[in-house]
N, C-alpha and C positions, 0 to 999 in steps of 0.2 A: 544926223550927228555932224557936228560943226567941223569944217575942214579948214586948216590954216595955210596949206601948202597946195600949190597947183599940182593937179595930178593929170598924168597922161594916160590916154586910152591904151590898154596893153591886155591882150588875151594870151594866156599861157601856151596854148597850142591851137591856132586858129583853124588847122585842118584836121585836128583831132589826133589823141595819142595812138589810136589803133589803126592808123592808116599809114601806108607807105607814101612816098613822094607822088606816085601817080595817082593817089586817091583810093587805090585798092585796100580791102581789108586784109590784114596780114593773116588772118585764120583761112583765108581762102573761100570765104562765104560766096555762095552763088547769088549773083544780082536779083535773079527771079525769086529765090527764097527771101532774100531781104526785101523784096517788095511786097511780100504777102502780109496781110493784115489779120490778126486774130480778133474777130469780131467780139469775143468775150473777154479780151484782155483789158486791164486797166490801162488806159492810154494817157492818163495825166502824168506828166513827167515829174511833177512836184511831189515832194515828201516831207514829212515832219518827224522830228526826233527828240526824245525826252531823256533828261538825265537828272538824277535827284542829288541834290548837294545837302551834305551833312556838315554843320559847323558846330565844333565844340568850343565852348567858352565858359568862364567862370563868372557867376553872378557876384554882386557886391558882397554878399555874404560868405563868399567863397565856395559855395555850392557849385558842382559841375552841371551845365545845361547843355542840351544838343537841340539845335534848330534845324529844321529840313525845310527845303524848298525845291520845287521842280523846275528846272529849265526847259523851256520849249524852243527848239529851234526849227526854222523852215528852211529848205532847200530843195535839192533835186535828188532823184533816185540814182543810185549807183549806175545803172544801165542806161541812163538817159543820154541824149545827145550833147546836152549842156555839160554834162560831167566829162565827156570825152574831150571836151575843149578846154574846160576850167576845172581841173580836179579839185579845187577847194569848194565847190558848190554842193558837195555831198559831205557826209559824216563817214570818215575812214576809222577802222577800229583802234588805231593809236590814239585817237583824241580822247574817247572815254577812258582808255586805259591810263593815259597821263593824268587826266582829270581826277581818276580815282587814286592814283599814286599821290598827287599833292594834297588831297583831302584828308589823308591819315593826319591825325592831330600834331604829332611830332614834327612832321614835314611841313604841314601848314604854318606852324609856328615858326619853323627854321627857315622857310623859303619864301612865304608868301606874306603872312600877317605883317602890316607896317611897313612893307618894302615896295620898291618901285620893280614893276614886273612888265616885261616885253614878251609878246608872242609873235614869233616869225612864222610866216605861211599859215596864218590862223584860220583861214578858210571861213566856215561857218562861226568861228569865235567860241566854241565850247570852252577850251581850256582858260582863255582870257577871262570869260565871264565867270567861270567858277573861281578863278583867283579873286576877282572882284568881290564875290560873294564870301570868300574867305577872309576879307579884312585888308586886301593889299591897300597900301596907301595910294597908289596910282597904277593903273593898267593901260598899256598901249597895245593894241592889237594891230597887226600889219598883214598885208599881203601885197604881191605885186599885180594880180589878176583883177581886171575891172569888175568882172562878174562876181567874182567871190567877195570883193568889197562891198558890192551892193547887198549881197544876202547878208554878210557880217553886219553891216550897220543896222539892217532891220532887226536882227536878233539882239544886238546890243540894246536897241530902243525898247524891245518887247520884254526884256528881263531885268527890270530894275532891281537894284538892292533895296532891302526894306527900310533902309534909313535914307533913300535917295529922295524922298518928296515926290515931286510929279513924274518925272522920267529920268533914267540915267543920263541921257544926254544933256540934261540941265547942269550936270556936274562936271568939274575938271578930273574927277577919280578915274574915268575910263573913257577912252576915245580910240577911233579906228583912223589908220593912216596908210596910204600907199607907200611900200618900200620895196624897191627894186634891188636885189642883191647885186654886187659888184660895183655899186657907185661909190664914188669917193666920199666916204662919210665924215671925214675930218672937217670938212669945210661944208658939209651938207646941211640944208635947213633942217632936216630932221633931228641931227644931233644937236645943233644950236638950240632947237626948241625943248628937246626932251633930255639931253645929257646922256648919262650912262646908267646901266641898270643893276640892280642887286641880283635878279633872277631873270633869266631868258629861257622860254619854253618853246618847244617846236615838236610837232607830232607829224610823222610821216611826211617829211619835206624833202627827202633825198630820192631822186627819180633817176638821175644820171651822174656818172663820174665826174662830169664837168661841173656840176653843182656844188660838190664838195668844198673846193677852194673858196668858191663865192660865199658858202654858208659860214664857214670859219673865219673869213676875213670880216664878214659883217658881225659875227658874235664877238670876235677879238676888238672890234672898234666900238661896241656898245655895252660890253660887259664891264663893270667896276673891277678893279684890280683884285678885290676879294670877293667877287661875284661867282655865280654858278651858272651853268648852262645845263639844262634837263631836256634830254633828247629822247622820245619815244619813237621807235622806229621798228615797225612791224611788218609793213608790206614792202617786200624787197623787190622793187622795180628794176627791170633790166639786169638783175643779177649783180648789183653793185657790191663788191666785196666788202666784209665787215672791216678787214685789216686797213683798206683804204680810207674809210671813214675815220677810223681811230688814228691813223697816221695823218689826217687832216688836223685833228686835235693836237697830236703831238708837234706838228710843225708850228703851232701857234703856242708851244710851251704849255700846253694843258695836259694835266693827268686825269684819269677817268676811273670810275667804279661803275660796276653794273649790279645795283642791287636786286633787280627782278630781270626776268626774260624780256628783253626788248626795251629796257629802260637804262639810260646811261646818264651819269652826273659828271660833268666835266668842269674843272677848276683849274686856274692857273697854278703852277708849280711855284712854290715860295722858295726864293733864293735864300 
């Protein structure tokens, strides 16, 4: 997939999320036990994930039609060493939950079809790929982590939309970019290239309290004045309080609704 901006090598947690600063496991695991190998275990760290996209549309004669396509993603198993360093290289439960949420016909029409869509912390790219198949005008999938971007680009290449010709990478309707939160985006090459977006998607991207301000700064700078931010937040890492996350939205003058458990829709309050 074409890259138009220079990227830096960046790994989310080089020493692994599950370790203290001295490299010991937080669960107090015994080194000897950790070294034991189950000879009958599947030691392949890679994994594949499937998700079926249903697109509702009207034919020329006005009749309703439903088309389906199976999205196949590749990445790593949840308990692999790769996932400990780069959380985006596996599929977390919030991603298929968000993909299913935007696939509902009324939501697909309101949030996705014919719109510019950005996915933050896209990981393997499921939600952005689904938005592409639901008829988004343009989709930009982003992540900061180098390993996640590598897997994401493979998945975008291997899941072209039916009207894409040879491969999805040959069109400008979907692309992958590195985006590190906290950057000054007003003069950033990313904003100069893509501008602002109608809909911003994110699934299980909040891991620490420190990340909340960075997330909402990024959303605020890249969302259109009448845009919407759809957050799927199911995995509660480090016991980050819900009030703190919603407070981050309010600090950017955003109001929110929660149509489903773990799904939040945030929009700017109209003056």
